[in-house]
C-alpha positions as CSV (number, residue, x, y, z in Angstrom):
1,X,21.7,-12.7,-69.9
2,X,19.8,-13.8,-66.9
3,X,19.2,-10.5,-65.3
4,X,19.4,-8.7,-68.6
5,X,16.9,-6.0,-67.8
6,X,19.2,-4.6,-65.2
7,X,22.5,-6.4,-65.9
8,X,23.8,-5.6,-69.4
9,X,27.2,-6.7,-68.4
10,X,28.6,-10.1,-68.4
11,X,32.0,-11.7,-67.9
12,X,34.3,-14.3,-69.4
13,X,35.0,-16.1,-66.2
14,X,35.8,-19.6,-67.3
15,X,34.4,-21.1,-64.2
16,X,30.9,-21.9,-63.0
17,X,29.2,-24.0,-60.4
18,X,25.5,-24.8,-60.9
19,X,23.7,-24.6,-57.6
20,X,20.8,-26.7,-56.4
21,X,17.4,-25.2,-57.2
22,X,14.4,-27.1,-56.0
23,X,14.9,-30.8,-56.6
24,X,17.6,-30.2,-59.2
25,X,20.9,-32.0,-58.6
26,X,24.0,-29.9,-57.9
27,X,26.4,-30.1,-60.8
28,X,29.9,-28.7,-61.4
29,X,31.1,-28.1,-64.9
30,X,33.9,-26.2,-66.6
31,X,36.4,-26.3,-63.7
32,X,37.0,-23.4,-61.4
33,X,35.5,-21.5,-58.5
34,X,32.0,-19.9,-58.4
35,X,31.2,-16.2,-58.3
36,X,31.1,-14.7,-54.8
37,X,27.7,-14.2,-53.3
38,X,26.3,-10.8,-54.0
39,X,25.3,-8.6,-51.1
40,X,21.5,-8.4,-50.4
41,X,21.5,-4.6,-50.7
42,X,22.9,-4.9,-54.3
43,X,20.2,-7.3,-55.2
44,X,17.6,-4.9,-53.9
45,X,19.2,-2.1,-56.0
46,X,19.0,-4.4,-59.1
47,X,15.3,-4.9,-58.5
48,X,14.8,-1.2,-58.3
49,X,16.7,-0.6,-61.5
50,X,14.6,-3.3,-63.2
51,X,11.3,-1.7,-62.1
52,X,12.4,1.8,-63.3
53,X,13.3,0.3,-66.7
54,X,10.0,-1.5,-66.9
55,X,8.1,1.7,-66.2
56,X,10.0,3.8,-68.7
57,X,9.7,1.0,-71.3
58,X,5.9,0.8,-71.1
59,X,5.4,3.7,-73.4
60,X,7.7,2.4,-76.2
61,X,7.2,-1.4,-75.9
62,X,4.8,-1.4,-78.9
63,X,7.7,-0.3,-81.2
64,X,10.1,-3.1,-80.0
65,X,10.8,-5.9,-82.3
66,X,10.0,-9.3,-80.7
67,X,10.3,-13.0,-81.4
68,X,6.9,-12.8,-83.0
69,X,8.5,-10.9,-85.9
70,X,10.6,-14.0,-86.8
71,X,9.6,-16.3,-89.7
72,X,7.7,-19.2,-88.2
73,X,9.4,-22.5,-88.7
74,X,9.9,-25.7,-86.8
75,X,13.1,-25.9,-84.8
76,X,14.3,-29.4,-83.8
77,X,17.6,-30.0,-82.0
78,X,18.6,-33.7,-82.2
79,X,21.9,-33.4,-80.3
80,X,24.2,-30.9,-78.6
81,X,25.8,-29.9,-81.9
82,X,22.3,-28.8,-83.2
83,X,21.8,-26.7,-80.2
84,X,25.3,-25.1,-80.6
85,X,24.5,-24.3,-84.2
86,X,21.2,-22.6,-83.3
87,X,23.0,-20.6,-80.5
88,X,25.6,-19.5,-82.9
89,X,22.9,-18.2,-85.2
90,X,21.3,-16.4,-82.3
91,X,24.6,-14.8,-81.4
92,X,25.0,-13.8,-85.0
93,X,21.7,-12.0,-84.6
94,X,23.0,-10.3,-81.4
95,X,20.2,-11.7,-79.4
96,X,21.4,-10.1,-76.2
97,X,20.9,-6.6,-77.7
98,X,18.1,-7.3,-80.1
99,X,15.8,-9.5,-78.0
100,X,15.4,-11.9,-80.9
101,X,16.4,-15.5,-80.1
102,X,15.2,-19.1,-80.7
103,X,12.9,-19.8,-77.9
104,X,12.1,-23.3,-79.1
105,X,15.5,-24.6,-77.8
106,X,14.6,-23.5,-74.3
107,X,12.4,-25.3,-71.8
108,X,9.4,-23.2,-70.8
109,X,10.5,-23.3,-67.2
110,X,14.2,-22.7,-67.9
111,X,16.1,-21.1,-65.0
112,X,18.1,-17.9,-65.7
113,X,20.8,-16.8,-63.4
114,X,23.6,-14.2,-63.0
115,X,25.5,-13.1,-59.9
116,X,22.7,-10.7,-58.8
117,X,19.4,-12.3,-59.9
118,X,17.7,-15.6,-60.6
119,X,14.3,-16.3,-62.1
120,X,12.4,-19.0,-63.9
121,X,10.6,-18.9,-67.3
122,X,11.7,-18.4,-70.9
123,X,8.8,-16.1,-71.5
124,X,9.9,-13.8,-68.7
125,X,13.4,-13.8,-70.0
126,X,12.1,-12.8,-73.5
127,X,10.1,-10.0,-71.9
128,X,13.2,-8.7,-70.0
129,X,15.1,-8.6,-73.2
130,X,12.4,-6.6,-74.9
131,X,12.4,-4.1,-72.0
132,X,16.1,-3.6,-72.3
133,X,16.4,-3.0,-76.0
134,X,15.2,0.6,-76.1
135,X,17.9,1.7,-73.6
136,X,20.8,0.4,-75.8
137,X,22.7,2.5,-78.3
138,X,25.5,1.4,-80.7
139,X,25.2,-2.1,-79.1
140,X,27.1,-5.2,-80.2
141,X,27.8,-8.6,-78.9
142,X,30.8,-10.6,-80.2
143,X,30.8,-14.4,-79.7
144,X,34.4,-15.3,-79.0
145,X,34.2,-19.1,-78.3
146,X,31.8,-21.9,-77.8
147,X,32.5,-25.3,-76.3
148,X,30.5,-28.4,-75.3
149,X,30.8,-30.8,-72.5
150,X,29.0,-34.1,-72.7
151,X,28.9,-35.6,-69.2
152,X,27.0,-38.5,-67.6
153,X,25.1,-35.9,-65.5
154,X,24.1,-34.0,-68.5
155,X,25.2,-31.9,-71.5
156,X,26.6,-28.4,-71.2
157,X,27.5,-25.7,-73.7
158,X,29.7,-22.7,-72.7
159,X,29.8,-19.5,-74.8
160,X,32.2,-16.7,-74.1
161,X,31.6,-13.3,-75.6
162,X,32.1,-9.5,-75.3
163,X,29.4,-7.0,-74.9
164,X,29.8,-3.3,-75.8
165,X,27.0,-0.7,-75.6
166,X,26.1,2.8,-74.6
167,X,23.0,3.4,-72.5
168,X,20.5,6.0,-73.4
169,X,20.8,7.8,-70.1
170,X,21.7,11.6,-70.0
171,X,25.3,10.7,-68.9
172,X,25.5,8.0,-71.7
173,X,27.5,5.4,-69.8
174,X,29.6,2.9,-71.8
175,X,29.3,-0.8,-70.9
176,X,32.1,-3.0,-72.2
177,X,32.4,-6.4,-70.5
178,X,33.6,-9.9,-71.3
179,X,31.0,-12.5,-70.5
180,X,30.4,-16.2,-70.2
181,X,27.1,-18.2,-70.3
182,X,26.7,-21.9,-69.6
183,X,23.7,-23.6,-71.1
184,X,22.6,-26.8,-69.3
185,X,20.6,-29.2,-71.5
186,X,18.1,-31.9,-70.5
187,X,17.8,-35.3,-72.2
188,X,15.6,-33.8,-74.9
189,X,18.3,-31.2,-75.7
190,X,16.3,-28.4,-74.3
191,X,18.1,-25.7,-72.4
192,X,16.9,-25.9,-68.8
193,X,19.4,-23.6,-67.2
194,X,21.1,-20.4,-68.5
195,X,23.8,-19.2,-66.1
196,X,26.1,-16.2,-66.6
197,X,29.4,-15.3,-64.9
198,X,31.3,-12.0,-65.2
199,X,34.9,-10.9,-65.2
200,X,34.0,-8.0,-62.9
201,X,32.2,-8.0,-59.5
202,X,28.5,-7.3,-59.4
203,X,29.3,-4.0,-57.6
204,X,31.7,-2.9,-60.4
205,X,29.1,-3.9,-63.0
206,X,26.5,-1.7,-61.4
207,X,29.0,1.1,-61.1
208,X,29.5,1.2,-64.8
209,X,25.8,2.2,-65.2
210,X,26.4,5.3,-63.1
211,X,29.8,6.3,-64.6
212,X,29.5,9.5,-66.6
213,X,30.9,9.1,-70.0
214,X,33.6,11.8,-70.7
215,X,32.4,12.0,-74.3
216,X,28.6,12.2,-74.2
217,X,27.9,13.5,-77.7
218,X,27.5,11.1,-80.6
219,X,30.3,10.6,-83.0
């Protein structure tokens, strides 16, 4: 998830338009209309939530499992199918909710986007995941489908999935969202763009964080 530190909700919208960033060419894939633009005030709120999580995570970050815990081995993707197989393994390891994923298949300056936030850098994305993990409880991510699109403009992979997790806040909100991520590959089969879309609006996604769970005790 692109803004995973503050956006633990994703959607299964089957559409996505990849916008121009810098000199990158605008590309449309997986037909449909793009997510509506998020109000500036909501983006500001997202930044605030991210900063709060960062501060509260600082005292526990040493106990969080990271990609450095993985066995060291060389990962080489020779084609789109190789990348898809590695992504399936990462989903099998629930990388959204564990923070453990195969960084070798991403470009160092990969762009990560969702409807509320956009940033660049795989290392930053990895750090965001690590910050989020301590706030998740009974978390799971289910990969529902994965397709590829090999176009003259580039190669794309789309994964649809469902996320379910409680947050370790006093009111123990439940997040249960369908999600979609499109991975844009360069000619070396490195992921250069990771774009999420949601089946709910950004406002509704934020609202879930602040919804009091009617059953707050553990089962």
